[in-house]
FIKEPA-621512 format. One record per residue (C-alpha): x, y, z; residue in three letters; residue number from 1. Coordinates in steps of 0.5 Angstrom, whole numbers, plus 2048, in hexadecimal, padded with zeros to 3 digits. Layout:
@x->X, y->Y, z->Z, r->Ala, k->NUM
...
//
This chain:
@x->800, y->7FF, z->7FF, r->Unk, k->1
@x->806, y->805, z->802, r->Unk, k->2
@x->809, y->803, z->7FB, r->Unk, k->3
@x->803, y->805, z->7F7, r->Unk, k->4
@x->802, y->80C, z->7FB, r->Unk, k->5
@x->809, y->80E, z->7F8, r->Unk, k->6
@x->807, y->80C, z->7F2, r->Unk, k->7
@x->801, y->80F, z->7F2, r->Unk, k->8
@x->804, y->816, z->7F7, r->Unk, k->9
@x->80A, y->815, z->7F0, r->Unk, k->10
@x->806, y->815, z->7EA, r->Unk, k->11
@x->801, y->81B, z->7ED, r->Unk, k->12
@x->807, y->81F, z->7EF, r->Unk, k->13
@x->80A, y->81D, z->7E8, r->Unk, k->14
@x->803, y->81F, z->7E4, r->Unk, k->15
@x->802, y->826, z->7E8, r->Unk, k->16
@x->809, y->828, z->7E7, r->Unk, k->17
@x->809, y->827, z->7DF, r->Unk, k->18
@x->802, y->82B, z->7E0, r->Unk, k->19
@x->805, y->830, z->7E3, r->Unk, k->20
@x->80B, y->830, z->7DE, r->Unk, k->21
@x->807, y->830, z->7D8, r->Unk, k->22
@x->803, y->836, z->7DA, r->Unk, k->23
@x->809, y->83A, z->7DB, r->Unk, k->24
@x->80C, y->839, z->7D5, r->Unk, k->25
@x->805, y->83A, z->7D1, r->Unk, k->26
@x->804, y->841, z->7D5, r->Unk, k->27
@x->80B, y->843, z->7D3, r->Unk, k->28
@x->80C, y->841, z->7CD, r->Unk, k->29
@x->806, y->845, z->7CC, r->Unk, k->30
@x->808, y->84B, z->7CE, r->Unk, k->31
@x->80E, y->84B, z->7CB, r->Unk, k->32
@x->80F, y->846, z->7C5, r->Unk, k->33
@x->811, y->84D, z->7C0, r->Unk, k->34
@x->816, y->84F, z->7C4, r->Unk, k->35
@x->81D, y->84E, z->7C3, r->Unk, k->36
@x->820, y->849, z->7C8, r->Unk, k->37
@x->826, y->844, z->7C8, r->Unk, k->38
@x->822, y->83F, z->7C6, r->Unk, k->39
@x->822, y->841, z->7C0, r->Unk, k->40
@x->82A, y->841, z->7BF, r->Unk, k->41
@x->82B, y->83A, z->7C1, r->Unk, k->42
@x->824, y->838, z->7BD, r->Unk, k->43
@x->828, y->83B, z->7B7, r->Unk, k->44
@x->82E, y->839, z->7B9, r->Unk, k->45
@x->82C, y->831, z->7B8, r->Unk, k->46
@x->828, y->833, z->7B2, r->Unk, k->47
@x->82D, y->836, z->7AD, r->Unk, k->48
@x->832, y->831, z->7AF, r->Unk, k->49
@x->82C, y->82B, z->7AE, r->Unk, k->50
@x->82B, y->82E, z->7A6, r->Unk, k->51
@x->832, y->82E, z->7A5, r->Unk, k->52
@x->833, y->837, z->7A6, r->Unk, k->53
@x->838, y->83A, z->7AB, r->Unk, k->54
@x->836, y->83E, z->7B2, r->Unk, k->55
@x->83C, y->841, z->7B1, r->Unk, k->56
@x->83A, y->844, z->7AA, r->Unk, k->57
@x->837, y->84A, z->7AB, r->Unk, k->58
@x->833, y->84A, z->7A5, r->Unk, k->59
@x->831, y->842, z->7A7, r->Unk, k->60
@x->82F, y->846, z->7AE, r->Unk, k->61
@x->82B, y->84B, z->7AB, r->Unk, k->62
@x->827, y->848, z->7A6, r->Unk, k->63
@x->826, y->843, z->7AC, r->Unk, k->64
@x->823, y->848, z->7B1, r->Unk, k->65
@x->81E, y->84B, z->7AB, r->Unk, k->66
@x->81B, y->844, z->7AA, r->Unk, k->67
@x->819, y->844, z->7B1, r->Unk, k->68
@x->816, y->84B, z->7B1, r->Unk, k->69
@x->81B, y->84E, z->7B4, r->Unk, k->70
@x->81F, y->854, z->7B0, r->Unk, k->71
@x->824, y->856, z->7B3, r->Unk, k->72
@x->82A, y->851, z->7B8, r->Unk, k->73
@x->82C, y->854, z->7BE, r->Unk, k->74
@x->834, y->851, z->7BC, r->Unk, k->75
@x->836, y->851, z->7B5, r->Unk, k->76
@x->838, y->849, z->7B5, r->Unk, k->77
@x->837, y->844, z->7BB, r->Unk, k->78
@x->83B, y->845, z->7C2, r->Unk, k->79
@x->83B, y->83E, z->7C4, r->Unk, k->80
@x->840, y->839, z->7C2, r->Unk, k->81
@x->83E, y->834, z->7BB, r->Unk, k->82
@x->83D, y->82E, z->7BF, r->Unk, k->83
@x->838, y->831, z->7C2, r->Unk, k->84
@x->834, y->833, z->7BD, r->Unk, k->85
@x->835, y->82A, z->7BB, r->Unk, k->86
@x->832, y->828, z->7C1, r->Unk, k->87
@x->82C, y->82D, z->7BF, r->Unk, k->88
@x->82B, y->82A, z->7B8, r->Unk, k->89
@x->825, y->825, z->7BB, r->Unk, k->90
@x->822, y->82C, z->7BE, r->Unk, k->91
@x->823, y->82F, z->7B7, r->Unk, k->92
@x->81F, y->82A, z->7B3, r->Unk, k->93
@x->818, y->82B, z->7B8, r->Unk, k->94
@x->814, y->831, z->7B5, r->Unk, k->95
@x->816, y->838, z->7B9, r->Unk, k->96
@x->80F, y->839, z->7BD, r->Unk, k->97
@x->80F, y->832, z->7C0, r->Unk, k->98
@x->816, y->832, z->7C1, r->Unk, k->99
@x->815, y->838, z->7C6, r->Unk, k->100
@x->811, y->835, z->7C9, r->Unk, k->101
@x->813, y->82F, z->7CA, r->Unk, k->102
@x->819, y->832, z->7CD, r->Unk, k->103
@x->816, y->836, z->7D2, r->Unk, k->104
@x->813, y->830, z->7D4, r->Unk, k->105
@x->819, y->82B, z->7D4, r->Unk, k->106
@x->81C, y->831, z->7D8, r->Unk, k->107
@x->818, y->82F, z->7DD, r->Unk, k->108
@x->817, y->828, z->7DE, r->Unk, k->109
@x->81F, y->829, z->7DE, r->Unk, k->110
@x->820, y->82C, z->7E4, r->Unk, k->111
@x->81B, y->828, z->7E7, r->Unk, k->112
@x->81F, y->822, z->7E5, r->Unk, k->113
@x->826, y->826, z->7E8, r->Unk, k->114
@x->822, y->827, z->7EE, r->Unk, k->115
@x->820, y->820, z->7F0, r->Unk, k->116
@x->827, y->81C, z->7EE, r->Unk, k->117
@x->82A, y->822, z->7F2, r->Unk, k->118
@x->825, y->820, z->7F8, r->Unk, k->119
@x->826, y->818, z->7F7, r->Unk, k->120
@x->82E, y->819, z->7FB, r->Unk, k->121
@x->828, y->81A, z->801, r->Unk, k->122
@x->825, y->812, z->803, r->Unk, k->123
@x->822, y->817, z->808, r->Unk, k->124
@x->819, y->818, z->808, r->Unk, k->125
@x->819, y->81F, z->80A, r->Unk, k->126
@x->81F, y->821, z->805, r->Unk, k->127
@x->81B, y->81E, z->7FF, r->Unk, k->128
@x->815, y->820, z->800, r->Unk, k->129
@x->819, y->827, z->7FE, r->Unk, k->130
@x->817, y->825, z->7F7, r->Unk, k->131
@x->811, y->828, z->7F6, r->Unk, k->132
@x->811, y->82F, z->7F9, r->Unk, k->133
@x->819, y->830, z->7F7, r->Unk, k->134
@x->818, y->82F, z->7EF, r->Unk, k->135
@x->811, y->834, z->7F0, r->Unk, k->136
@x->815, y->839, z->7F3, r->Unk, k->137
@x->81B, y->839, z->7EF, r->Unk, k->138
@x->816, y->83A, z->7E9, r->Unk, k->139
@x->815, y->841, z->7EC, r->Unk, k->140
@x->81D, y->841, z->7ED, r->Unk, k->141
@x->81F, y->847, z->7E8, r->Unk, k->142
@x->824, y->844, z->7E4, r->Unk, k->143
@x->81F, y->83E, z->7E3, r->Unk, k->144
@x->81A, y->843, z->7E1, r->Unk, k->145
@x->81F, y->846, z->7DC, r->Unk, k->146
@x->822, y->840, z->7DA, r->Unk, k->147
@x->81A, y->83E, z->7D7, r->Unk, k->148
@x->819, y->845, z->7D5, r->Unk, k->149
@x->820, y->845, z->7D1, r->Unk, k->150
@x->820, y->83E, z->7CF, r->Unk, k->151
@x->828, y->83C, z->7D1, r->Unk, k->152
@x->82B, y->836, z->7D2, r->Unk, k->153
@x->82B, y->837, z->7DB, r->Unk, k->154
@x->827, y->831, z->7DC, r->Unk, k->155
@x->82B, y->82C, z->7D8, r->Unk, k->156
@x->831, y->82E, z->7DB, r->Unk, k->157
@x->82E, y->82E, z->7E2, r->Unk, k->158
@x->82C, y->827, z->7DF, r->Unk, k->159
@x->832, y->825, z->7DD, r->Unk, k->160
@x->837, y->827, z->7E3, r->Unk, k->161
@x->831, y->823, z->7E8, r->Unk, k->162
@x->834, y->81D, z->7E4, r->Unk, k->163
@x->83A, y->81E, z->7E5, r->Unk, k->164
@x->839, y->81F, z->7ED, r->Unk, k->165
@x->836, y->818, z->7ED, r->Unk, k->166
@x->83B, y->815, z->7E7, r->Unk, k->167
@x->842, y->817, z->7ED, r->Unk, k->168
@x->83D, y->815, z->7F3, r->Unk, k->169
@x->83E, y->80E, z->7F0, r->Unk, k->170
@x->845, y->80F, z->7EE, r->Unk, k->171
@x->842, y->80F, z->7E6, r->Unk, k->172
@x->848, y->815, z->7E5, r->Unk, k->173
@x->84A, y->814, z->7DE, r->Unk, k->174
@x->842, y->813, z->7DB, r->Unk, k->175
@x->841, y->81B, z->7E0, r->Unk, k->176
@x->848, y->81D, z->7DD, r->Unk, k->177
@x->844, y->81C, z->7D6, r->Unk, k->178
@x->83E, y->81F, z->7D7, r->Unk, k->179
@x->842, y->825, z->7DB, r->Unk, k->180
@x->846, y->827, z->7D5, r->Unk, k->181
@x->83E, y->82A, z->7D2, r->Unk, k->182
@x->83E, y->82F, z->7D6, r->Unk, k->183
@x->844, y->832, z->7D1, r->Unk, k->184
@x->83E, y->833, z->7CD, r->Unk, k->185
@x->83D, y->83A, z->7D0, r->Unk, k->186
@x->844, y->83B, z->7D1, r->Unk, k->187
@x->843, y->841, z->7D6, r->Unk, k->188
@x->840, y->83C, z->7DB, r->Unk, k->189
@x->844, y->836, z->7DA, r->Unk, k->190
@x->84B, y->839, z->7DA, r->Unk, k->191
@x->84B, y->83A, z->7E1, r->Unk, k->192
@x->846, y->835, z->7E4, r->Unk, k->193
@x->84B, y->830, z->7E0, r->Unk, k->194
@x->851, y->833, z->7E2, r->Unk, k->195
@x->84F, y->833, z->7EA, r->Unk, k->196
@x->84C, y->82B, z->7E9, r->Unk, k->197
@x->854, y->82A, z->7E5, r->Unk, k->198
@x->858, y->82D, z->7EC, r->Unk, k->199
@x->852, y->828, z->7F0, r->Unk, k->200
@x->854, y->822, z->7EC, r->Unk, k->201
@x->85B, y->823, z->7EB, r->Unk, k->202
@x->85C, y->823, z->7F3, r->Unk, k->203
@x->857, y->81E, z->7F3, r->Unk, k->204
@x->85C, y->81A, z->7EE, r->Unk, k->205
@x->855, y->819, z->7EA, r->Unk, k->206
@x->859, y->817, z->7E4, r->Unk, k->207
@x->853, y->813, z->7E0, r->Unk, k->208
@x->84E, y->81A, z->7E1, r->Unk, k->209
@x->854, y->81E, z->7DE, r->Unk, k->210
@x->854, y->819, z->7D9, r->Unk, k->211
@x->84D, y->81A, z->7D7, r->Unk, k->212
@x->84D, y->822, z->7D6, r->Unk, k->213
@x->853, y->821, z->7D2, r->Unk, k->214
@x->84F, y->81B, z->7CD, r->Unk, k->215
@x->848, y->81F, z->7CD, r->Unk, k->216
@x->84C, y->826, z->7CC, r->Unk, k->217
@x->850, y->824, z->7C6, r->Unk, k->218
@x->849, y->820, z->7C3, r->Unk, k->219
@x->846, y->827, z->7C3, r->Unk, k->220
@x->84B, y->82A, z->7C0, r->Unk, k->221
@x->84B, y->825, z->7BA, r->Unk, k->222
@x->843, y->825, z->7B9, r->Unk, k->223
@x->845, y->82D, z->7B8, r->Unk, k->224
@x->84B, y->82C, z->7B3, r->Unk, k->225
@x->847, y->827, z->7B0, r->Unk, k->226
@x->842, y->82C, z->7AE, r->Unk, k->227
@x->846, y->832, z->7AD, r->Unk, k->228
@x->84E, y->831, z->7AD, r->Unk, k->229
@x->84E, y->839, z->7AF, r->Unk, k->230
@x->849, y->839, z->7B5, r->Unk, k->231
@x->84D, y->83A, z->7BB, r->Unk, k->232
@x->84F, y->840, z->7B9, r->Unk, k->233
@x->84A, y->843, z->7B6, r->Unk, k->234
@x->846, y->842, z->7BD, r->Unk, k->235
@x->84C, y->845, z->7C1, r->Unk, k->236
@x->84B, y->84B, z->7BD, r->Unk, k->237
@x->843, y->84C, z->7BE, r->Unk, k->238
@x->844, y->84B, z->7C6, r->Unk, k->239
@x->84A, y->850, z->7C7, r->Unk, k->240
@x->845, y->854, z->7C3, r->Unk, k->241
@x->83F, y->853, z->7C8, r->Unk, k->242
@x->844, y->853, z->7CE, r->Unk, k->243
@x->845, y->85B, z->7CD, r->Unk, k->244
@x->83E, y->85C, z->7CB, r->Unk, k->245
@x->83C, y->85A, z->7D2, r->Unk, k->246
@x->841, y->85C, z->7D7, r->Unk, k->247
@x->83D, y->860, z->7DC, r->Unk, k->248
@x->837, y->85C, z->7DC, r->Unk, k->249
@x->838, y->856, z->7E0, r->Unk, k->250
@x->838, y->854, z->7E7, r->Unk, k->251
@x->841, y->851, z->7E7, r->Unk, k->252
@x->847, y->854, z->7E8, r->Unk, k->253
@x->848, y->856, z->7E1, r->Unk, k->254
@x->843, y->85B, z->7E1, r->Unk, k->255
@x->842, y->85E, z->7E7, r->Unk, k->256
@x->84A, y->860, z->7E6, r->Unk, k->257
@x->849, y->863, z->7E0, r->Unk, k->258
@x->844, y->868, z->7E3, r->Unk, k->259
@x->848, y->86A, z->7E9, r->Unk, k->260
@x->84D, y->86B, z->7E4, r->Unk, k->261
@x->849, y->870, z->7E0, r->Unk, k->262
@x->848, y->86B, z->7DA, r->Unk, k->263
@x->84F, y->86B, z->7D9, r->Unk, k->264
@x->851, y->865, z->7D5, r->Unk, k->265
@x->859, y->864, z->7D8, r->Unk, k->266
@x->856, y->865, z->7DF, r->Unk, k->267
@x->851, y->861, z->7DE, r->Unk, k->268
@x->856, y->85B, z->7DB, r->Unk, k->269
@x->85B, y->85D, z->7E1, r->Unk, k->270
@x->856, y->85D, z->7E7, r->Unk, k->271
@x->851, y->858, z->7E4, r->Unk, k->272
@x->856, y->853, z->7E1, r->Unk, k->273
@x->85A, y->854, z->7E9, r->Unk, k->274
@x->853, y->852, z->7ED, r->Unk, k->275
@x->851, y->84D, z->7E9, r->Unk, k->276
@x->858, y->84A, z->7E9, r->Unk, k->277
@x->858, y->84B, z->7F1, r->Unk, k->278
@x->852, y->848, z->7F2, r->Unk, k->279
@x->853, y->841, z->7EF, r->Unk, k->280
@x->85A, y->840, z->7F1, r->Unk, k->281
@x->857, y->841, z->7F8, r->Unk, k->282
@x->852, y->83C, z->7F6, r->Unk, k->283
@x->856, y->838, z->7F2, r->Unk, k->284
@x->85A, y->837, z->7F8, r->Unk, k->285
@x->855, y->835, z->7FD, r->Unk, k->286
@x->852, y->830, z->7F9, r->Unk, k->287
@x->859, y->82D, z->7F9, r->Unk, k->288
@x->85B, y->82D, z->800, r->Unk, k->289
@x->853, y->82A, z->801, r->Unk, k->290
@x->852, y->825, z->7FC, r->Unk, k->291
@x->852, y->820, z->801, r->Unk, k->292
@x->84C, y->823, z->805, r->Unk, k->293
@x->848, y->826, z->7FE, r->Unk, k->294
@x->844, y->821, z->7F9, r->Unk, k->295
@x->843, y->823, z->7F3, r->Unk, k->296
@x->83C, y->826, z->7F5, r->Unk, k->297
@x->83F, y->82B, z->7FA, r->Unk, k->298
@x->844, y->82C, z->7F6, r->Unk, k->299
@x->83E, y->82E, z->7F0, r->Unk, k->300
@x->83C, y->833, z->7F5, r->Unk, k->301
@x->842, y->836, z->7F6, r->Unk, k->302
@x->844, y->837, z->7EF, r->Unk, k->303
@x->83D, y->839, z->7EC, r->Unk, k->304
@x->83C, y->840, z->7EF, r->Unk, k->305
@x->844, y->841, z->7EF, r->Unk, k->306
@x->845, y->83F, z->7E8, r->Unk, k->307
@x->83F, y->844, z->7E7, r->Unk, k->308
@x->841, y->84B, z->7E9, r->Unk, k->309
@x->848, y->849, z->7E7, r->Unk, k->310
@x->847, y->848, z->7DF, r->Unk, k->311
@x->846, y->84D, z->7DA, r->Unk, k->312
@x->83F, y->84C, z->7D9, r->Unk, k->313
@x->839, y->849, z->7DB, r->Unk, k->314
@x->831, y->84B, z->7DC, r->Unk, k->315
@x->82D, y->84A, z->7E2, r->Unk, k->316
@x->829, y->844, z->7DF, r->Unk, k->317
@x->830, y->841, z->7DF, r->Unk, k->318
@x->82F, y->841, z->7E6, r->Unk, k->319
@x->829, y->83B, z->7E5, r->Unk, k->320
@x->82F, y->836, z->7E7, r->Unk, k->321
@x->830, y->839, z->7EE, r->Unk, k->322
@x->82B, y->834, z->7EF, r->Unk, k->323
@x->82F, y->82F, z->7F1, r->Unk, k->324
@x->832, y->833, z->7F6, r->Unk, k->325
@x->82A, y->835, z->7F9, r->Unk, k->326
@x->828, y->82E, z->7F9, r->Unk, k->327
@x->82E, y->82C, z->7FD, r->Unk, k->328
@x->82D, y->832, z->802, r->Unk, k->329
@x->826, y->830, z->803, r->Unk, k->330
@x->827, y->829, z->804, r->Unk, k->331
@x->82D, y->829, z->808, r->Unk, k->332
@x->829, y->82E, z->80C, r->Unk, k->333
@x->823, y->829, z->80E, r->Unk, k->334
@x->828, y->824, z->80F, r->Unk, k->335
@x->82B, y->827, z->814, r->Unk, k->336
@x->826, y->82C, z->818, r->Unk, k->337
@x->820, y->827, z->817, r->Unk, k->338
@x->81B, y->82C, z->815, r->Unk, k->339
@x->81A, y->830, z->80F, r->Unk, k->340
@x->81A, y->837, z->812, r->Unk, k->341
@x->821, y->839, z->80F, r->Unk, k->342
@x->821, y->835, z->809, r->Unk, k->343
@x->819, y->83A, z->807, r->Unk, k->344
@x->81C, y->840, z->809, r->Unk, k->345
@x->822, y->83F, z->805, r->Unk, k->346
@x->81E, y->83E, z->7FF, r->Unk, k->347
@x->81A, y->843, z->801, r->Unk, k->348
@x->81F, y->849, z->801, r->Unk, k->349
@x->822, y->845, z->7FB, r->Unk, k->350
@x->81D, y->846, z->7F6, r->Unk, k->351
@x->81B, y->84D, z->7F8, r->Unk, k->352
@x->821, y->84F, z->7F7, r->Unk, k->353
@x->822, y->84C, z->7F1, r->Unk, k->354
@x->81C, y->84F, z->7EF, r->Unk, k->355
@x->81E, y->856, z->7F1, r->Unk, k->356
@x->824, y->855, z->7ED, r->Unk, k->357
@x->820, y->853, z->7E6, r->Unk, k->358
@x->81C, y->859, z->7E7, r->Unk, k->359
@x->822, y->85D, z->7E7, r->Unk, k->360
@x->824, y->85A, z->7E1, r->Unk, k->361
@x->81E, y->85D, z->7DE, r->Unk, k->362
@x->81F, y->863, z->7E0, r->Unk, k->363
@x->826, y->864, z->7E0, r->Unk, k->364
@x->828, y->860, z->7DA, r->Unk, k->365
@x->82E, y->85D, z->7DF, r->Unk, k->366
@x->82F, y->858, z->7E1, r->Unk, k->367
@x->833, y->85A, z->7E8, r->Unk, k->368
@x->82E, y->858, z->7ED, r->Unk, k->369
@x->82E, y->851, z->7EC, r->Unk, k->370
@x->835, y->851, z->7EF, r->Unk, k->371
@x->830, y->851, z->7F5, r->Unk, k->372
@x->82E, y->84A, z->7F4, r->Unk, k->373
@x->835, y->847, z->7F5, r->Unk, k->374
@x->836, y->84B, z->7FC, r->Unk, k->375
@x->82F, y->848, z->7FE, r->Unk, k->376
@x->832, y->840, z->7FB, r->Unk, k->377
@x->838, y->842, z->7FF, r->Unk, k->378
@x->835, y->844, z->805, r->Unk, k->379
@x->831, y->83E, z->805, r->Unk, k->380
@x->837, y->839, z->805, r->Unk, k->381
@x->83A, y->83C, z->80A, r->Unk, k->382
@x->834, y->83C, z->80E, r->Unk, k->383
@x->833, y->834, z->80C, r->Unk, k->384
@x->83A, y->833, z->80C, r->Unk, k->385
@x->83A, y->836, z->813, r->Unk, k->386
@x->834, y->834, z->817, r->Unk, k->387
@x->833, y->82E, z->81C, r->Unk, k->388
@x->830, y->827, z->81B, r->Unk, k->389
@x->82A, y->827, z->820, r->Unk, k->390
@x->82A, y->81F, z->823, r->Unk, k->391
@x->824, y->81C, z->81F, r->Unk, k->392
@x->81F, y->81B, z->825, r->Unk, k->393
@x->81D, y->815, z->829, r->Unk, k->394
@x->819, y->810, z->825, r->Unk, k->395
//
């Protein structure tokens, strides 16, 4: 009877969340279906590759935009590595309207699956009961809202990293390394994640994980070269121009340095480079010294916010990866305090501030306020790490 009740409860949860995901996706799609978004870039890159055209060709890029109703692209060519366009080819085979709506639904599903996988670390029923409230609260987390609105790839990366955590916990380092190499499909994000995790792997002498990263990276390079032997140079040129235009708009050390320097580029590179290098150096040293005490999940909890504020540019929607430390914070607080109070207070503060930061992005057209999301996550990690565990009640 208990087993049947669990199955029935799981079915009700799936149906209820599926209904919510569908309603939210349809509403979001109807409101913004004619607005330009990041999803246009990803869908079009896959569509062009599928039809033997190049997302790095300005003519093909412009014609592709006009074919789906957007006269002027925001960027002259594709700003991402060519292997990403190859992986987007199946998506590009679906008509644009259906693909756009489906992507909004899929984003929410991937987020929910990621939360579920992370909660499986705990065998405690009180922690596992957090799945529904956590999923519902994260639907209103600013970076998740913005991910749905823009159609970015954050939910895919989130699920990928959650699987990496499970692989590392089960001793499957090589497979974890292969998946980690895919983070380089967004180099500003993946480069620092791999650099800091590489230090941790090196300290642990985990050669399998490092071999998986190297093999996966080589495979991505060859996939791009099979289509365009000059794709690396084209990608680097387009990315450099995009970085210069976006300085001062993001919540990272480079943008704040740019503003402090009065937008002087020489000062920006000096101050931003020194600040980022110092923070990364301290972080790398910590991971090296504490490699025996820090697991894969804990390492990513530390690396994700550090990488975000140290990289050259990322937007608030890229903070969807903060769901990984958020789930750890909430689960750890419930496990240690034997209460939901502290966990829900943390979620309330986080969601409300992230919503405020999202509003400021819309008003000011810059992302500086989302630095607060990073600070709240760091404070949550610190509190969950140091709070004392209460003894279990005597039955």
